[in-house]
C-alpha positions as CSV (number, residue, x, y, z in Angstrom):
1,M,143.9,107.4,87.4
2,Q,144.0,110.4,85.0
3,K,140.6,111.6,84.5
4,Q,140.7,111.2,80.7
5,Y,140.8,107.2,81.3
6,R,136.9,107.6,83.3
7,L,133.6,106.6,82.4
8,K,131.6,109.8,83.8
9,K,128.2,109.8,82.0
10,N,125.1,108.0,82.8
11,K,124.7,107.3,79.5
12,A,128.1,105.7,79.0
13,F,127.3,103.4,82.5
14,Q,124.2,102.4,80.7
15,Y,125.9,101.1,77.0
16,V,127.6,99.3,78.9
17,Y,125.3,97.5,80.8
18,H,123.7,96.7,78.2
19,R,126.0,95.8,75.5
20,G,129.1,95.4,77.6
21,R,130.1,91.6,78.3
22,S,130.5,90.4,82.0
23,A,133.1,88.8,84.1
24,S,132.8,87.8,87.5
25,S,134.8,87.3,91.0
26,R,134.4,86.9,94.5
27,D,133.9,90.7,94.8
28,L,134.2,92.1,91.8
29,V,131.9,92.0,88.5
30,L,133.8,93.6,85.3
31,L,132.0,94.3,82.2
32,A,133.6,95.9,79.2
33,A,132.3,96.9,75.9
34,K,133.7,97.9,72.9
35,G,134.5,101.6,72.5
36,R,137.2,104.1,70.5
37,G,139.3,104.8,73.5
38,L,139.9,103.4,76.6
39,Q,137.9,104.0,79.3
40,V,136.6,102.8,82.7
41,G,134.1,103.4,85.8
42,F,133.6,102.5,89.1
43,S,130.3,101.1,90.7
44,V,129.9,100.7,93.8
45,S,126.2,100.8,95.8
46,K,124.8,101.7,99.0
47,K,124.5,98.2,99.4
48,V,128.6,98.0,99.9
49,G,128.8,100.7,103.0
50,N,128.7,103.8,104.6
51,A,129.9,107.2,102.6
52,V,133.4,106.6,103.5
53,T,133.8,102.8,102.7
54,R,132.6,103.1,99.2
55,N,135.4,106.0,98.2
56,R,138.3,103.6,100.0
57,V,136.1,100.5,97.8
58,K,136.5,102.8,94.9
59,R,140.2,104.5,95.6
60,R,141.4,101.2,95.7
61,L,140.0,99.8,92.8
62,R,141.0,103.0,90.2
63,E,144.8,102.1,91.5
64,C,144.2,98.1,91.1
65,F,143.3,99.1,87.5
66,R,146.1,102.0,86.6
67,P,149.0,99.2,86.6
68,H,147.2,97.7,83.5
69,L,146.3,101.0,81.1
70,G,148.8,100.3,79.2
71,D,147.9,96.2,78.7
72,V,144.3,96.6,78.0
73,K,142.8,97.1,75.0
74,N,140.7,100.4,73.4
75,G,136.8,99.9,75.3
76,L,134.3,100.6,78.0
77,Y,134.7,99.1,81.0
78,V,132.7,99.6,84.5
79,I,134.1,97.7,87.4
80,V,130.6,96.5,90.0
81,A,132.1,96.0,93.6
82,R,129.8,93.4,95.3
83,P,129.3,94.0,99.3
84,S,132.5,91.5,99.6
85,A,134.5,94.0,98.2
86,A,134.3,96.5,101.8
87,N,136.2,94.0,103.3
88,A,138.9,92.5,100.8
89,T,142.8,93.4,101.2
90,F,143.9,95.6,98.7
91,Q,146.5,92.7,97.1
92,S,142.9,90.6,96.3
93,L,141.4,93.3,94.6
94,Y,144.1,93.6,92.6
95,S,144.2,90.2,91.7
96,Q,140.9,90.1,90.8
97,T,141.1,92.6,88.9
98,A,144.1,91.0,86.7
99,E,141.7,88.2,87.1
100,L,138.9,89.4,85.2
101,L,140.3,91.1,81.7
102,K,142.4,88.1,81.6
103,K,139.0,86.7,81.9
104,Q,137.7,89.3,79.2
105,K,141.0,88.6,77.1
106,A,141.2,92.6,77.5
107,R,144.8,92.9,77.5
108,H,146.9,93.2,74.6
109,D,149.5,90.3,75.0
């Protein structure tokens, strides 16, 4: 995923946490807030595992979201991984990401 689509600043994450609407699945939570451009952030806490595990989960989540970039409406999105995401397969994370975007009505139809 290109850097222009990344949500990096702590203030931006805090804005989404406070103003965003959430939708959840077994392994993921998607928070969405209104914004001018499209930016996506990923939050994987230490409860998920050690640094290697957390980075693998983040890489998988970035790759799960990348195909949807053209279809998603502008806004700020944060995907939070639950501890069970460490054991989830890529295919299940991909399908959950698509399902959460559908729940949030974040895709162009």
